[in-house]
N, CA, C and O atoms as a Tinker XYZ file with bonds, in Angstrom:
   516  protein
     1  N    -17.475000   13.632000   -4.239000    73     2
     2  CA   -16.198000   12.973000   -4.034000    64     1     3
     3  C    -15.129000   14.017000   -3.736000    63     2     4     5
     4  O    -15.187000   15.136000   -4.246000    81     3
     5  N    -14.172000   13.654000   -2.925000    73     3     6
     6  CA   -13.032000   14.527000   -2.664000    64     5     7
     7  C    -12.177000   14.605000   -3.921000    63     6     8     9
     8  O    -12.146000   13.664000   -4.714000    81     7
     9  N    -11.496000   15.708000   -4.099000    73     7    10
    10  CA   -10.673000   15.898000   -5.284000    64     9    11
    11  C     -9.309000   15.245000   -5.080000    63    10    12    13
    12  O     -8.597000   15.575000   -4.131000    81    11
    13  N     -8.943000   14.320000   -5.967000    73    11    14
    14  CA    -7.624000   13.698000   -5.853000    64    13    15
    15  C     -6.540000   14.630000   -6.369000    63    14    16    17
    16  O     -6.822000   15.657000   -6.985000    81    15
    17  N     -5.336000   14.264000   -6.115000    73    15    18
    18  CA    -4.188000   15.012000   -6.603000    64    17    19
    19  C     -4.067000   14.782000   -8.110000    63    18    20    21
    20  O     -4.498000   13.748000   -8.621000    81    19
    21  N     -3.483000   15.742000   -8.814000    73    19    22
    22  CA    -3.316000   15.588000  -10.258000    64    21    23
    23  C     -2.043000   16.300000  -10.704000    63    22    24    25
    24  O     -1.359000   16.938000   -9.903000    81    23
    25  N     -1.738000   16.181000  -11.995000    73    23    26
    26  CA    -0.593000   16.877000  -12.573000    64    25    27
    27  C      0.742000   16.385000  -12.039000    63    26    28    29
    28  O      0.928000   15.195000  -11.784000    81    27
    29  N      1.666000   17.322000  -11.876000    73    27    30
    30  CA     3.019000   16.992000  -11.417000    64    29    31
    31  C      3.022000   16.339000  -10.034000    63    30    32    33
    32  O      3.780000   15.392000   -9.828000    81    31
    33  N      2.208000   16.801000   -9.076000    73    31    34
    34  CA     2.198000   16.104000   -7.783000    64    33    35
    35  C      1.798000   14.626000   -7.912000    63    34    36    37
    36  O      2.342000   13.778000   -7.205000    81    35
    37  N      0.860000   14.316000   -8.801000    73    35    38
    38  CA     0.466000   12.924000   -9.020000    64    37    39
    39  C      1.640000   12.131000   -9.577000    63    38    40    41
    40  O      1.923000   11.028000   -9.110000    81    39
    41  N      2.314000   12.680000  -10.557000    73    39    42
    42  CA     3.480000   12.017000  -11.133000    64    41    43
    43  C      4.541000   11.762000  -10.064000    63    42    44    45
    44  O      5.108000   10.672000   -9.991000    81    43
    45  N      4.803000   12.768000   -9.239000    73    43    46
    46  CA     5.814000   12.619000   -8.188000    64    45    47
    47  C      5.413000   11.557000   -7.167000    63    46    48    49
    48  O      6.262000   10.783000   -6.724000    81    47
    49  N      4.137000   11.504000   -6.785000    73    47    50
    50  CA     3.680000   10.492000   -5.833000    64    49    51
    51  C      3.797000    9.087000   -6.419000    63    50    52    53
    52  O      4.165000    8.145000   -5.717000    81    51
    53  N      3.481000    8.952000   -7.705000    73    51    54
    54  CA     3.611000    7.640000   -8.333000    64    53    55
    55  C      5.076000    7.236000   -8.481000    63    54    56    57
    56  O      5.417000    6.069000   -8.288000    81    55
    57  N      5.944000    8.191000   -8.822000    73    55    58
    58  CA     7.385000    7.898000   -8.899000    64    57    59
    59  C      7.942000    7.557000   -7.520000    63    58    60    61
    60  O      8.780000    6.665000   -7.386000    81    59
    61  N      7.482000    8.258000   -6.513000    73    59    62
    62  CA     7.904000    7.975000   -5.137000    64    61    63
    63  C      7.532000    6.533000   -4.766000    63    62    64    65
    64  O      8.333000    5.817000   -4.164000    81    63
    65  N      6.324000    6.116000   -5.126000    73    63    66
    66  CA     5.916000    4.739000   -4.876000    64    65    67
    67  C      6.824000    3.755000   -5.582000    63    66    68    69
    68  O      7.221000    2.745000   -5.002000    81    67
    69  N      7.159000    4.046000   -6.840000    73    67    70
    70  CA     8.046000    3.161000   -7.594000    64    69    71
    71  C      9.423000    3.073000   -6.943000    63    70    72    73
    72  O     10.002000    1.990000   -6.849000    81    71
    73  N      9.946000    4.213000   -6.494000    73    71    74
    74  CA    11.262000    4.229000   -5.845000    64    73    75
    75  C     11.231000    3.399000   -4.560000    63    74    76    77
    76  O     12.173000    2.659000   -4.281000    81    75
    77  N     10.160000    3.516000   -3.781000    73    75    78
    78  CA    10.050000    2.721000   -2.551000    64    77    79
    79  C      9.908000    1.238000   -2.866000    63    78    80    81
    80  O     10.460000    0.402000   -2.150000    81    79
    81  N      9.184000    0.901000   -3.914000    73    79    82
    82  CA     9.078000   -0.499000   -4.335000    64    81    83
    83  C     10.463000   -1.050000   -4.666000    63    82    84    85
    84  O     10.851000   -2.109000   -4.173000    81    83
    85  N     11.201000   -0.327000   -5.503000    73    83    86
    86  CA    12.541000   -0.788000   -5.906000    64    85    87
    87  C     13.468000   -0.874000   -4.689000    63    86    88    89
    88  O     14.190000   -1.859000   -4.532000    81    87
    89  N     13.455000    0.140000   -3.834000    73    87    90
    90  CA    14.317000    0.144000   -2.645000    64    89    91
    91  C     14.001000   -1.043000   -1.729000    63    90    92    93
    92  O     14.909000   -1.689000   -1.208000    81    91
    93  N     12.720000   -1.322000   -1.538000    73    91    94
    94  CA    12.330000   -2.436000   -0.669000    64    93    95
    95  C     12.763000   -3.773000   -1.268000    63    94    96    97
    96  O     13.215000   -4.660000   -0.544000    81    95
    97  N     12.628000   -3.921000   -2.588000    73    95    98
    98  CA    13.031000   -5.169000   -3.240000    64    97    99
    99  C     14.550000   -5.335000   -3.165000    63    98   100   101
   100  O     15.038000   -6.433000   -2.896000    81    99
   101  N     15.290000   -4.270000   -3.397000    73    99   102
   102  CA    16.758000   -4.337000   -3.311000    64   101   103
   103  C     17.181000   -4.662000   -1.873000    63   102   104   105
   104  O     18.048000   -5.509000   -1.660000    81   103
   105  N     16.579000   -4.000000   -0.900000    73   103   106
   106  CA    16.908000   -4.283000    0.512000    64   105   107
   107  C     16.567000   -5.730000    0.856000    63   106   108   109
   108  O     17.317000   -6.395000    1.570000    81   107
   109  N     15.451000   -6.208000    0.354000    73   107   110
   110  CA    15.045000   -7.599000    0.601000    64   109   111
   111  C     16.098000   -8.559000    0.046000    63   110   112   113
   112  O     16.452000   -9.544000    0.693000    81   111
   113  N     16.588000   -8.267000   -1.141000    73   111   114
   114  CA    17.653000   -9.088000   -1.727000    64   113   115
   115  C     18.904000   -9.039000   -0.855000    63   114   116   117
   116  O     19.537000  -10.065000   -0.606000    81   115
   117  N     19.253000   -7.845000   -0.396000    73   115   118
   118  CA    20.470000   -7.677000    0.404000    64   117   119
   119  C     20.409000   -8.407000    1.742000    63   118   120   121
   120  O     21.439000   -8.854000    2.246000    81   119
   121  N     19.213000   -8.534000    2.327000    73   119   122
   122  CA    19.118000   -9.263000    3.610000    64   121   123
   123  C     18.947000  -10.768000    3.380000    63   122   124   125
   124  O     18.855000  -11.540000    4.334000    81   123
   125  N     18.904000  -11.175000    2.119000    73   123   126
   126  CA    18.798000  -12.597000    1.809000    64   125   127
   127  C     17.414000  -13.170000    2.055000    63   126   128   129
   128  O     17.270000  -14.335000    2.425000    81   127
   129  N     16.393000  -12.341000    1.847000    73   127   130
   130  CA    15.025000  -12.798000    2.066000    64   129   131
   131  C     14.610000  -13.883000    1.081000    63   130   132   133
   132  O     15.123000  -13.959000   -0.036000    81   131
   133  N     13.687000  -14.707000    1.509000    73   131   134
   134  CA    13.158000  -15.780000    0.671000    64   133   135
   135  C     12.199000  -15.204000   -0.364000    63   134   136   137
   136  O     11.240000  -14.516000   -0.014000    81   135
   137  N     12.460000  -15.484000   -1.636000    73   135   138
   138  CA    11.595000  -14.977000   -2.695000    64   137   139
   139  C     10.258000  -15.708000   -2.719000    63   138   140   141
   140  O      9.261000  -15.162000   -3.192000    81   139
   141  N     10.231000  -16.929000   -2.218000    73   139   142
   142  CA     8.950000  -17.622000   -2.087000    64   141   143
   143  C      8.085000  -16.897000   -1.054000    63   142   144   145
   144  O      6.895000  -16.681000   -1.284000    81   143
   145  N      8.677000  -16.524000    0.076000    73   143   146
   146  CA     7.944000  -15.761000    1.100000    64   145   147
   147  C      7.466000  -14.435000    0.517000    63   146   148   149
   148  O      6.328000  -14.022000    0.739000    81   147
   149  N      8.334000  -13.783000   -0.222000    73   147   150
   150  CA     7.982000  -12.502000   -0.843000    64   149   151
   151  C      6.741000  -12.668000   -1.723000    63   150   152   153
   152  O      5.787000  -11.896000   -1.620000    81   151
   153  N      6.765000  -13.688000   -2.591000    73   151   154
   154  CA     5.644000  -13.926000   -3.500000    64   153   155
   155  C      4.367000  -14.268000   -2.741000    63   154   156   157
   156  O      3.282000  -13.817000   -3.109000    81   155
   157  N      4.496000  -15.064000   -1.682000    73   155   158
   158  CA     3.315000  -15.485000   -0.916000    64   157   159
   159  C      2.695000  -14.344000   -0.107000    63   158   160   161
   160  O      1.485000  -14.321000    0.117000    81   159
   161  N      3.532000  -13.396000    0.331000    73   159   162
   162  CA     3.037000  -12.343000    1.228000    64   161   163
   163  C      2.802000  -10.990000    0.559000    63   162   164   165
   164  O      2.230000  -10.093000    1.178000    81   163
   165  N      3.228000  -10.827000   -0.683000    73   163   166
   166  CA     3.162000   -9.516000   -1.315000    64   165   167
   167  C      1.751000   -8.928000   -1.337000    63   166   168   169
   168  O      1.592000   -7.719000   -1.169000    81   167
   169  N      0.749000   -9.735000   -1.535000    73   167   170
   170  CA    -0.615000   -9.206000   -1.643000    64   169   171
   171  C     -1.408000   -9.279000   -0.335000    63   170   172   173
   172  O     -2.585000   -8.920000   -0.312000    81   171
   173  N     -0.789000   -9.733000    0.736000    73   171   174
   174  CA    -1.498000   -9.858000    2.025000    64   173   175
   175  C     -2.120000   -8.537000    2.499000    63   174   176   177
   176  O     -3.226000   -8.576000    3.038000    81   175
   177  N     -1.484000   -7.381000    2.333000    73   175   178
   178  CA    -2.141000   -6.148000    2.783000    64   177   179
   179  C     -3.500000   -5.889000    2.134000    63   178   180   181
   180  O     -4.305000   -5.125000    2.665000    81   179
   181  N     -3.756000   -6.516000    1.000000    73   179   182
   182  CA    -5.051000   -6.321000    0.340000    64   181   183
   183  C     -6.195000   -7.015000    1.061000    63   182   184   185
   184  O     -7.347000   -6.901000    0.641000    81   183
   185  N     -5.898000   -7.731000    2.137000    73   183   186
   186  CA    -6.960000   -8.323000    2.959000    64   185   187
   187  C     -7.880000   -7.221000    3.491000    63   186   188   189
   188  O     -9.040000   -7.474000    3.818000    81   187
   189  N     -7.356000   -6.007000    3.574000    73   187   190
   190  CA    -8.168000   -4.867000    4.001000    64   189   191
   191  C     -9.351000   -4.609000    3.090000    63   190   192   193
   192  O    -10.330000   -3.986000    3.502000    81   191
   193  N     -9.271000   -5.078000    1.863000    73   191   194
   194  CA   -10.389000   -4.915000    0.930000    64   193   195
   195  C    -11.639000   -5.646000    1.410000    63   194   196   197
   196  O    -12.749000   -5.318000    0.992000    81   195
   197  N    -11.463000   -6.623000    2.275000    73   195   198
   198  CA   -12.608000   -7.381000    2.796000    64   197   199
   199  C    -13.586000   -6.475000    3.542000    63   198   200   201
   200  O    -14.768000   -6.800000    3.658000    81   199
   201  N    -13.103000   -5.351000    4.042000    73   199   202
   202  CA   -13.980000   -4.413000    4.734000    64   201   203
   203  C    -15.084000   -3.866000    3.857000    63   202   204   205
   204  O    -16.112000   -3.406000    4.354000    81   203
   205  N    -14.874000   -3.915000    2.553000    73   203   206
   206  CA   -15.912000   -3.420000    1.636000    64   205   207
   207  C    -17.153000   -4.302000    1.642000    63   206   208   209
   208  O    -18.199000   -3.898000    1.134000    81   207
   209  N    -17.051000   -5.494000    2.207000    73   207   210
   210  CA   -18.229000   -6.346000    2.348000    64   209   211
   211  C    -19.242000   -5.651000    3.259000    63   210   212   213
   212  O    -20.450000   -5.755000    3.049000    81   211
   213  N    -18.742000   -4.946000    4.266000    73   211   214
   214  CA   -19.629000   -4.221000    5.193000    64   213   215
   215  C    -20.183000   -2.969000    4.521000    63   214   216   217
   216  O    -21.397000   -2.821000    4.379000    81   215
   217  N    -19.294000   -2.069000    4.108000    73   215   218
   218  CA   -19.687000   -0.834000    3.419000    64   217   219
   219  C    -18.430000   -0.061000    3.036000    63   218   220   221
   220  O    -17.342000   -0.393000    3.508000    81   219
   221  N    -18.554000    0.967000    2.189000    73   219   222
   222  CA   -17.363000    1.714000    1.745000    64   221   223
   223  C    -16.590000    2.386000    2.875000    63   222   224   225
   224  O    -15.364000    2.483000    2.803000    81   223
   225  N    -17.272000    2.847000    3.904000    73   223   226
   226  CA   -16.564000    3.512000    5.006000    64   225   227
   227  C    -15.657000    2.525000    5.749000    63   226   228   229
   228  O    -14.496000    2.833000    6.021000    81   227
   229  N    -16.180000    1.354000    6.072000    73   227   230
   230  CA   -15.386000    0.321000    6.749000    64   229   231
   231  C    -14.277000   -0.168000    5.818000    63   230   232   233
   232  O    -13.138000   -0.356000    6.246000    81   231
   233  N    -14.615000   -0.372000    4.550000    73   231   234
   234  CA   -13.618000   -0.826000    3.588000    64   233   235
   235  C    -12.464000    0.141000    3.444000    63   234   236   237
   236  O    -11.303000   -0.267000    3.437000    81   235
   237  N    -12.778000    1.420000    3.330000    73   235   238
   238  CA   -11.730000    2.437000    3.199000    64   237   239
   239  C    -10.846000    2.474000    4.441000    63   238   240   241
   240  O     -9.623000    2.565000    4.333000    81   239
   241  N    -11.460000    2.403000    5.615000    73   239   242
   242  CA   -10.684000    2.437000    6.868000    64   241   243
   243  C     -9.757000    1.232000    6.966000    63   242   244   245
   244  O     -8.589000    1.375000    7.325000    81   243
   245  N    -10.273000    0.043000    6.649000    73   243   246
   246  CA    -9.455000   -1.172000    6.726000    64   245   247
   247  C     -8.332000   -1.142000    5.697000    63   246   248   249
   248  O     -7.183000   -1.452000    6.011000    81   247
   249  N     -8.674000   -0.767000    4.465000    73   247   250
   250  CA    -7.673000   -0.696000    3.402000    64   249   251
   251  C     -6.586000    0.322000    3.759000    63   250   252   253
   252  O     -5.395000    0.025000    3.660000    81   251
   253  N     -6.998000    1.517000    4.172000    73   251   254
   254  CA    -6.027000    2.567000    4.478000    64   253   255
   255  C     -5.128000    2.201000    5.653000    63   254   256   257
   256  O     -3.952000    2.564000    5.674000    81   255
   257  N     -5.676000    1.486000    6.628000    73   255   258
   258  CA    -4.863000    1.070000    7.779000    64   257   259
   259  C     -3.701000    0.183000    7.342000    63   258   260   261
   260  O     -2.634000    0.205000    7.956000    81   259
   261  N     -3.905000   -0.590000    6.290000    73   259   262
   262  CA    -2.865000   -1.494000    5.813000    64   261   263
   263  C     -2.055000   -0.938000    4.649000    63   262   264   265
   264  O     -1.149000   -1.602000    4.146000    81   263
   265  N     -2.383000    0.286000    4.220000    73   263   266
   266  CA    -1.715000    0.857000    3.053000    64   265   267
   267  C     -1.075000    2.217000    3.323000    63   266   268   269
   268  O     -0.941000    3.040000    2.418000    81   267
   269  N     -0.687000    2.441000    4.560000    73   267   270
   270  CA     0.159000    3.589000    4.875000    64   269   271
   271  C      1.485000    3.032000    5.381000    63   270   272   273
   272  O      1.558000    1.881000    5.811000    81   271
   273  N      2.505000    3.832000    5.329000    73   271   274
   274  CA     3.823000    3.375000    5.770000    64   273   275
   275  C      3.956000    3.366000    7.286000    63   274   276   277
   276  O      4.979000    2.924000    7.808000    81   275
   277  N      2.950000    3.842000    8.000000    73   275   278
   278  CA     3.033000    3.910000    9.467000    64   277   279
   279  C      3.156000    2.534000   10.110000    63   278   280   281
   280  O      3.978000    2.348000   11.007000    81   279
   281  N      2.360000    1.573000    9.671000    73   279   282
   282  CA     2.386000    0.246000   10.293000    64   281   283
   283  C      3.701000   -0.493000   10.046000    63   282   284   285
   284  O      4.286000   -1.008000   10.999000    81   283
   285  N      4.193000   -0.565000    8.796000    73   283   286
   286  CA     5.488000   -1.240000    8.630000    64   285   287
   287  C      6.626000   -0.482000    9.316000    63   286   288   289
   288  O      7.598000   -1.097000    9.754000    81   287
   289  N      6.516000    0.831000    9.414000    73   287   290
   290  CA     7.543000    1.595000   10.139000    64   289   291
   291  C      7.500000    1.273000   11.634000    63   290   292   293
   292  O      8.544000    1.114000   12.267000    81   291
   293  N      6.295000    1.177000   12.194000    73   291   294
   294  CA     6.164000    0.820000   13.616000    64   293   295
   295  C      6.710000   -0.586000   13.859000    63   294   296   297
   296  O      7.385000   -0.829000   14.860000    81   295
   297  N      6.420000   -1.506000   12.947000    73   295   298
   298  CA     6.952000   -2.865000   13.064000    64   297   299
   299  C      8.477000   -2.854000   12.999000    63   298   300   301
   300  O      9.136000   -3.600000   13.723000    81   299
   301  N      9.040000   -2.008000   12.132000    73   299   302
   302  CA    10.496000   -1.893000   12.028000    64   301   303
   303  C     11.102000   -1.371000   13.329000    63   302   304   305
   304  O     12.159000   -1.833000   13.756000    81   303
   305  N     10.431000   -0.412000   13.952000    73   303   306
   306  CA    10.913000    0.114000   15.238000    64   305   307
   307  C     10.906000   -0.993000   16.291000    63   306   308   309
   308  O     11.847000   -1.106000   17.077000    81   307
   309  N      9.862000   -1.801000   16.311000    73   307   310
   310  CA     9.819000   -2.932000   17.247000    64   309   311
   311  C     10.962000   -3.904000   16.970000    63   310   312   313
   312  O     11.541000   -4.476000   17.894000    81   311
   313  N     11.279000   -4.083000   15.692000    73   311   314
   314  CA    12.401000   -4.938000   15.335000    64   313   315
   315  C     13.737000   -4.350000   15.769000    63   314   316   317
   316  O     14.589000   -5.053000   16.312000    81   315
   317  N     13.913000   -3.063000   15.525000    73   315   318
   318  CA    15.160000   -2.395000   15.922000    64   317   319
   319  C     15.354000   -2.396000   17.426000    63   318   320   321
   320  O     16.478000   -2.521000   17.912000    81   319
   321  N     14.266000   -2.258000   18.161000    73   319   322
   322  CA    14.365000   -2.206000   19.631000    64   321   323
   323  C     14.515000   -3.591000   20.244000    63   322   324   325
   324  O     14.758000   -3.711000   21.444000    81   323
   325  N     14.375000   -4.629000   19.442000    73   323   326
   326  CA    14.524000   -5.984000   19.953000    64   325   327
   327  C     13.259000   -6.569000   20.557000    63   326   328   329
   328  O     13.275000   -7.689000   21.067000    81   327
   329  N     12.169000   -5.826000   20.506000    73   327   330
   330  CA    10.905000   -6.327000   21.053000    64   329   331
   331  C     10.387000   -7.493000   20.225000    63   330   332   333
   332  O      9.859000   -8.462000   20.770000    81   331
   333  N     10.541000   -7.396000   18.898000    73   331   334
   334  CA    10.120000   -8.449000   17.978000    64   333   335
   335  C     11.303000   -8.760000   17.072000    63   334   336   337
   336  O     11.961000   -7.851000   16.565000    81   335
   337  N     11.570000  -10.038000   16.873000    73   335   338
   338  CA    12.695000  -10.404000   16.010000    64   337   339
   339  C     12.183000  -10.927000   14.665000    63   338   340   341
   340  O     11.040000  -11.369000   14.544000    81   339
   341  N     13.044000  -10.865000   13.682000    73   339   342
   342  CA    12.739000  -11.425000   12.371000    64   341   343
   343  C     11.699000  -10.673000   11.565000    63   342   344   345
   344  O     11.049000  -11.261000   10.700000    81   343
   345  N     11.526000   -9.377000   11.830000    73   343   346
   346  CA    10.470000   -8.626000   11.149000    64   345   347
   347  C     10.916000   -7.933000    9.871000    63   346   348   349
   348  O     10.076000   -7.464000    9.104000    81   347
   349  N     12.231000   -7.859000    9.624000    73   347   350
   350  CA    12.705000   -7.102000    8.466000    64   349   351
   351  C     12.131000   -7.597000    7.152000    63   350   352   353
   352  O     11.714000   -6.777000    6.334000    81   351
   353  N     12.089000   -8.906000    6.910000    73   351   354
   354  CA    11.485000   -9.336000    5.640000    64   353   355
   355  C     10.029000   -8.883000    5.517000    63   354   356   357
   356  O      9.603000   -8.453000    4.445000    81   355
   357  N      9.275000   -8.975000    6.596000    73   355   358
   358  CA     7.866000   -8.569000    6.561000    64   357   359
   359  C      7.727000   -7.077000    6.303000    63   358   360   361
   360  O      6.878000   -6.657000    5.516000    81   359
   361  N      8.553000   -6.277000    6.960000    73   359   362
   362  CA     8.517000   -4.823000    6.752000    64   361   363
   363  C      8.792000   -4.479000    5.296000    63   362   364   365
   364  O      8.100000   -3.654000    4.701000    81   363
   365  N      9.799000   -5.113000    4.733000    73   363   366
   366  CA    10.184000   -4.804000    3.355000    64   365   367
   367  C      9.135000   -5.272000    2.350000    63   366   368   369
   368  O      8.882000   -4.590000    1.356000    81   367
   369  N      8.530000   -6.419000    2.597000    73   367   370
   370  CA     7.463000   -6.891000    1.710000    64   369   371
   371  C      6.276000   -5.932000    1.783000    63   370   372   373
   372  O      5.680000   -5.602000    0.758000    81   371
   373  N      5.940000   -5.493000    2.970000    73   371   374
   374  CA     4.815000   -4.578000    3.174000    64   373   375
   375  C      5.066000   -3.248000    2.463000    63   374   376   377
   376  O      4.190000   -2.718000    1.780000    81   375
   377  N      6.286000   -2.719000    2.638000    73   375   378
   378  CA     6.653000   -1.466000    1.978000    64   377   379
   379  C      6.636000   -1.637000    0.459000    63   378   380   381
   380  O      6.191000   -0.745000   -0.264000    81   379
   381  N      7.119000   -2.776000   -0.019000    73   379   382
   382  CA     7.098000   -3.043000   -1.457000    64   381   383
   383  C      5.661000   -3.050000   -1.976000    63   382   384   385
   384  O      5.384000   -2.513000   -3.049000    81   383
   385  N      4.754000   -3.653000   -1.222000    73   383   386
   386  CA     3.355000   -3.692000   -1.641000    64   385   387
   387  C      2.769000   -2.284000   -1.754000    63   386   388   389
   388  O      2.129000   -1.944000   -2.749000    81   387
   389  N      2.992000   -1.486000   -0.737000    73   387   390
   390  CA     2.448000   -0.120000   -0.752000    64   389   391
   391  C      3.064000    0.670000   -1.906000    63   390   392   393
   392  O      2.353000    1.375000   -2.622000    81   391
   393  N      4.371000    0.559000   -2.090000    73   391   394
   394  CA     5.039000    1.245000   -3.193000    64   393   395
   395  C      4.505000    0.802000   -4.543000    63   394   396   397
   396  O      4.321000    1.622000   -5.443000    81   395
   397  N      4.254000   -0.500000   -4.687000    73   395   398
   398  CA     3.711000   -1.023000   -5.933000    64   397   399
   399  C      2.330000   -0.420000   -6.205000    63   398   400   401
   400  O      2.037000    0.022000   -7.316000    81   399
   401  N      1.491000   -0.413000   -5.169000    73   399   402
   402  CA     0.153000    0.166000   -5.336000    64   401   403
   403  C      0.229000    1.627000   -5.750000    63   402   404   405
   404  O     -0.469000    2.048000   -6.672000    81   403
   405  N      1.075000    2.407000   -5.074000    73   403   406
   406  CA     1.195000    3.831000   -5.400000    64   405   407
   407  C      1.716000    4.023000   -6.816000    63   406   408   409
   408  O      1.226000    4.886000   -7.545000    81   407
   409  N      2.713000    3.224000   -7.215000    73   407   410
   410  CA     3.269000    3.337000   -8.564000    64   409   411
   411  C      2.201000    3.037000   -9.619000    63   410   412   413
   412  O      2.222000    3.612000  -10.708000    81   411
   413  N      1.275000    2.140000   -9.296000    73   411   414
   414  CA     0.196000    1.790000  -10.220000    64   413   415
   415  C     -0.977000    2.765000  -10.158000    63   414   416   417
   416  O     -1.947000    2.623000  -10.904000    81   415
   417  N     -0.889000    3.747000   -9.273000    73   415   418
   418  CA    -1.959000    4.730000   -9.153000    64   417   419
   419  C     -3.068000    4.326000   -8.202000    63   418   420   421
   420  O     -4.139000    4.933000   -8.202000    81   419
   421  N     -2.826000    3.311000   -7.395000    73   419   422
   422  CA    -3.816000    2.865000   -6.415000    64   421   423
   423  C     -3.535000    3.570000   -5.094000    63   422   424   425
   424  O     -2.637000    3.174000   -4.351000    81   423
   425  N     -4.289000    4.593000   -4.812000    73   423   426
   426  CA    -4.035000    5.403000   -3.633000    64   425   427
   427  C     -4.878000    5.012000   -2.448000    63   426   428   429
   428  O     -5.608000    4.022000   -2.467000    81   427
   429  N     -4.753000    5.823000   -1.413000    73   427   430
   430  CA    -5.578000    5.647000   -0.213000    64   429   431
   431  C     -7.024000    5.922000   -0.580000    63   430   432   433
   432  O     -7.318000    6.798000   -1.394000    81   431
   433  N     -7.922000    5.166000    0.030000    73   431   434
   434  CA    -9.332000    5.213000   -0.351000    64   433   435
   435  C    -10.092000    6.306000    0.396000    63   434   436   437
   436  O     -9.855000    6.562000    1.576000    81   435
   437  N    -11.014000    6.942000   -0.329000    73   435   438
   438  CA   -12.009000    7.800000    0.307000    64   437   439
   439  C    -13.183000    6.903000    0.687000    63   438   440   441
   440  O    -13.381000    5.851000    0.078000    81   439
   441  N    -13.951000    7.305000    1.673000    73   439   442
   442  CA   -15.076000    6.497000    2.147000    64   441   443
   443  C    -16.289000    6.568000    1.221000    63   442   444   445
   444  O    -17.297000    5.908000    1.477000    81   443
   445  N    -16.207000    7.347000    0.168000    73   443   446
   446  CA   -17.350000    7.520000   -0.728000    64   445   447
   447  C    -17.609000    6.319000   -1.614000    63   446   448   449
   448  O    -18.765000    5.964000   -1.843000    81   447
   449  N    -16.557000    5.681000   -2.120000    73   447   450
   450  CA   -16.711000    4.523000   -2.998000    64   449   451
   451  C    -15.371000    3.822000   -3.142000    63   450   452   453
   452  O    -14.317000    4.424000   -2.935000    81   451
   453  N    -15.419000    2.558000   -3.493000    73   451   454
   454  CA   -14.215000    1.744000   -3.634000    64   453   455
   455  C    -13.180000    2.379000   -4.560000    63   454   456   457
   456  O    -11.991000    2.390000   -4.243000    81   455
   457  N    -13.615000    2.900000   -5.683000    73   455   458
   458  CA   -12.688000    3.425000   -6.685000    64   457   459
   459  C    -12.189000    4.833000   -6.452000    63   458   460   461
   460  O    -11.371000    5.327000   -7.229000    81   459
   461  N    -12.656000    5.498000   -5.406000    73   459   462
   462  CA   -12.240000    6.881000   -5.148000    64   461   463
   463  C    -11.002000    6.887000   -4.257000    63   462   464   465
   464  O    -11.064000    6.513000   -3.086000    81   463
   465  N     -9.868000    7.319000   -4.832000    73   463   466
   466  CA    -8.613000    7.351000   -4.072000    64   465   467
   467  C     -7.958000    8.724000   -4.168000    63   466   468   469
   468  O     -8.343000    9.555000   -4.990000    81   467
   469  N     -6.978000    8.942000   -3.327000    73   467   470
   470  CA    -6.287000   10.234000   -3.355000    64   469   471
   471  C     -5.457000   10.414000   -4.624000    63   470   472   473
   472  O     -5.016000   11.524000   -4.924000    81   471
   473  N     -5.242000    9.334000   -5.367000    73   471   474
   474  CA    -4.503000    9.425000   -6.626000    64   473   475
   475  C     -5.426000    9.415000   -7.843000    63   474   476   477
   476  O     -4.956000    9.367000   -8.980000    81   475
   477  N     -6.727000    9.461000   -7.609000    73   475   478
   478  CA    -7.684000    9.484000   -8.710000    64   477   479
   479  C     -8.665000    8.341000   -8.616000    63   478   480   481
   480  O     -8.639000    7.554000   -7.669000    81   479
   481  N     -9.537000    8.257000   -9.614000    73   479   482
   482  CA   -10.541000    7.209000   -9.643000    64   481   483
   483  C     -9.959000    5.955000  -10.278000    63   482   484   485
   484  O     -9.321000    6.017000  -11.329000    81   483
   485  N    -10.181000    4.827000   -9.637000    73   483   486
   486  CA    -9.696000    3.539000  -10.113000    64   485   487
   487  C    -10.847000    2.804000  -10.778000    63   486   488   489
   488  O    -11.964000    2.803000  -10.261000    81   487
   489  N    -10.587000    2.185000  -11.909000    73   487   490
   490  CA   -11.606000    1.402000  -12.593000    64   489   491
   491  C    -12.360000    2.240000  -13.613000    63   490   492   493
   492  O    -12.018000    3.394000  -13.872000    81   491
   493  N    -13.376000    1.643000  -14.176000    73   491   494
   494  CA   -14.168000    2.321000  -15.180000    64   493   495
   495  C    -15.070000    3.346000  -14.537000    63   494   496   497
   496  O    -15.608000    3.128000  -13.452000    81   495
   497  N    -15.226000    4.443000  -15.203000    73   495   498
   498  CA   -16.143000    5.486000  -14.721000    64   497   499
   499  C    -17.573000    5.002000  -14.883000    63   498   500   501
   500  O    -17.879000    4.222000  -15.784000    81   499
   501  N    -18.443000    5.470000  -14.003000    73   499   502
   502  CA   -19.854000    5.109000  -14.093000    64   501   503
   503  C    -20.421000    5.647000  -15.389000    63   502   504   505
   504  O    -20.081000    6.755000  -15.805000    81   503
   505  N    -21.285000    4.872000  -16.035000    73   503   506
   506  CA   -21.870000    5.359000  -17.299000    64   505   507
   507  C    -22.729000    6.596000  -17.064000    63   506   508   509
   508  O    -23.432000    6.705000  -16.059000    81   507
   509  N    -22.656000    7.515000  -18.006000    73   507   510
   510  CA   -23.479000    8.722000  -17.905000    64   509   511
   511  C    -24.746000    8.517000  -18.709000    63   510   512   513
   512  O    -24.747000    7.815000  -19.720000    81   511
   513  N    -25.812000    9.128000  -18.258000    73   511   514
   514  CA   -27.110000    8.970000  -18.955000    64   513   515
   515  C    -27.581000   10.286000  -19.466000    63   514   516
   516  O    -28.646000   10.365000  -20.077000    81   515
């Protein structure tokens, strides 16, 4: 397995996620977003987990594609340029989701196994014999 980050860098990455979660929620409130929409869409990026049905490599790729800030940032640029309208609530919900995951220690996935992330191992450790 690849070595995840630890110590102070791990703490800073988790705090950064929390700050982005709070900022996205505050911005969502300021734009007058629907809290029902927020609740309904908050976990949508986790659809990437379905890739694990195929195998860990596909699962990690699908999950990571939906759990980096690149996609919501690209969507925001499309919104700013006028190519797509009404995307701000979606961008903020997406950013809030990613921030929430990072704050909880759920990082980007390695292709080795579902629980192997850049922020550490998620879930119970395999039993030792």
